[in-house]
C-alpha positions in Angstrom: -8.4 31.8 151.2 -7.8 29.5 154.1 -8.7 25.9 153.5 -11.2 24.7 156.1 -9.5 21.3 156.1 -6.3 23.0 157.4 -8.3 24.5 160.2 -9.6 21.1 161.2 -6.1 19.6 161.0 -4.7 22.4 163.2 -7.5 21.9 165.8 -6.9 18.2 165.8 -3.2 18.7 166.4 -3.9 21.1 169.3 -6.3 18.7 170.9 -3.8 15.9 170.6 -0.9 18.0 172.0 -2.9 19.2 175.0 -4.7 15.8 175.4 -8.0 17.7 175.4 -11.5 16.2 175.2 -13.8 17.2 172.4 -16.9 17.1 174.6 -15.2 19.4 177.2 -14.1 21.8 174.4 -17.7 21.9 173.1 -19.0 22.8 176.5 -16.2 25.4 176.9 -17.6 27.3 173.8 -21.3 26.8 174.9 -22.2 24.1 172.4 -23.6 20.6 172.7 -21.0 17.9 173.7 -20.8 16.5 170.2 -20.2 19.8 168.4 -16.4 19.8 168.1 -16.3 16.1 167.2 -18.9 16.7 164.5 -16.9 19.6 163.2 -13.8 17.5 162.9 -15.3 14.3 161.7 -18.3 15.2 159.7 -17.5 18.8 158.6 -20.6 20.1 160.4 -20.4 23.1 160.7 -18.3 23.8 157.6 -16.3 26.4 159.5 -16.1 27.6 163.1 -18.1 30.6 164.1 -16.1 33.6 165.0 -16.9 33.4 168.7 -16.2 29.7 168.8 -12.9 30.2 167.0 -11.9 33.0 169.4 -12.7 31.0 172.5 -10.8 27.9 171.3 -7.8 30.0 170.2 -7.7 31.7 173.7 -7.9 28.3 175.4 -5.0 26.8 173.4 -3.0 30.1 173.5 -2.6 30.4 169.7 -3.5 33.0 167.2 -7.0 32.8 165.7 -5.3 32.6 162.3 -4.2 29.0 163.2 -7.9 28.1 163.3 -8.8 29.9 160.1 -9.2 33.6 161.0 -7.5 36.4 159.0 -4.3 37.4 160.8 -4.9 41.0 161.9 -2.5 41.6 164.7 1.3 41.9 164.6 3.0 39.0 166.5 4.3 41.5 169.1 0.8 42.5 170.0 0.0 39.0 171.2 3.0 38.6 173.6 2.5 38.3 177.3 4.8 40.4 179.6 6.4 38.7 182.6 7.9 40.8 185.3 11.6 40.6 186.2 12.1 41.2 189.9 15.1 42.8 191.4 15.9 39.6 193.4 18.5 36.9 193.5 18.0 33.4 194.7 20.5 30.9 196.1 22.9 33.1 198.1 21.1 36.4 198.7 18.4 37.7 200.9 15.3 39.3 199.6 11.5 39.3 199.8 9.4 37.6 197.2 6.0 39.1 198.1 2.9 39.6 196.0 3.5 43.3 196.2 7.1 43.1 194.8 7.3 45.5 191.8 9.1 44.4 188.6 12.0 46.4 187.4 11.5 45.3 183.8 9.4 42.9 181.7 10.2 40.2 179.1 7.5 39.3 176.6 6.7 35.6 175.9 4.5 33.9 173.4 1.3 32.9 175.3 1.2 29.4 173.8 4.7 28.8 174.9 3.9 30.0 178.4 1.0 27.6 178.6 3.2 24.7 177.7 5.9 25.4 180.3 3.9 26.9 183.2 0.8 26.0 185.1 0.2 29.4 186.6 -1.5 32.4 185.1 0.8 35.1 183.6 0.4 37.2 186.8 1.7 34.3 188.8 5.0 34.1 186.9 8.1 36.0 187.6 11.7 36.2 186.5 14.5 36.3 189.0 18.3 35.7 188.9 20.5 33.0 190.4 23.3 34.0 192.7 26.1 31.6 193.7 27.2 28.2 192.5 25.3 25.8 194.8 23.2 24.5 191.9 26.0 24.2 189.4 26.3 22.8 186.8 22.5 22.8 186.4 22.2 26.5 187.2 25.0 29.0 187.0 25.5 32.3 188.7 23.6 35.0 186.8 21.1 32.6 185.1 17.5 33.9 184.8 14.8 31.7 186.2 11.1 31.6 185.3 9.3 30.9 188.6 5.7 29.6 188.6 4.1 30.7 191.8 1.0 28.9 190.7 2.8 25.6 191.0 3.9 25.3 194.6 3.2 23.3 197.8 -0.2 21.9 196.7 1.5 20.1 193.7 4.9 19.4 195.3 7.0 16.9 193.4 10.6 16.3 192.7 12.2 19.2 190.9 13.8 22.6 191.3 12.0 25.2 193.5 12.6 28.7 194.9 12.0 28.8 198.6 12.6 31.1 201.6 14.9 29.9 204.3 15.8 32.0 207.3 14.7 35.1 205.4 16.7 34.4 202.3 15.6 33.2 198.9 17.3 30.0 197.8 16.9 27.8 194.7 17.3 24.1 195.4 16.4 20.7 194.1 13.6 19.0 196.2 13.5 15.3 196.5 10.4 13.6 198.1 10.9 10.4 200.1 8.7 7.4 199.5 5.3 8.1 201.0 5.9 11.8 200.7 6.5 12.1 204.5 9.7 14.0 204.2 11.5 16.1 201.6 15.2 16.7 201.2 16.6 20.1 200.1 19.6 19.4 197.8 22.2 21.3 195.9 23.4 20.0 192.5 26.9 21.1 193.4 28.5 18.3 195.4 30.6 20.8 197.3 27.4 21.9 199.1 25.8 19.7 201.7 22.1 18.7 201.5 19.8 20.0 204.3 18.3 17.5 206.7 15.0 15.9 205.5 11.9 17.7 206.9 8.1 17.4 206.4 7.0 19.3 203.3 4.7 21.5 205.5 7.8 23.1 207.0 9.1 24.5 203.7 8.2 28.0 202.7 7.9 27.4 199.0 7.7 30.3 196.6 7.2 28.4 193.3 8.6 25.9 190.9 11.4 26.8 188.4 10.0 25.9 185.0 12.6 27.5 182.7 16.0 29.0 182.8 18.0 31.1 180.4 21.6 32.2 180.4 23.9 34.5 178.5 26.7 32.7 176.5 30.1 34.2 176.8 
């Protein structure tokens, strides 16, 4: 039997990790603003209703069992597939359009995806690095998780995939003070930076939020 105190502890930990607000969570599940706070602090209700538990688990991207439900599904049933596109970024040409069809999928834990990416699963894509312009940060053949939901509207310093002269490139973007211009840089000192330009002139695809590579 699951101890209800463990459910409360787990929910408190999730709220702290995500810096969530109890009143907002209460409204999310259709309850009065004090509901989640009372559950945590006063033990009222004694346990979460099934619907409340399900909504909270979906919001935090965790299994309902974390919040006290019996674990019914296999872990693999809860994984989120992200498409791998037949594209390379950095030294190769290629489209990166919404209609691009994945050649394969890799499954990720939904909670992990929520922590690393802002976009919805359908806004994420895996592509591969070509060339050495971003070495040693990125190597030829590395896989990149690109968040197309985190682009121009939230532009900040970091690594992005963008389109330049019809080719996909992966570069580090550095915003000038006042955000009037942005410099497109290569981490490899053998490659020259591009001239600073207004952010509006960049054809941004999305922010690189994770990379993986095969070890020899």
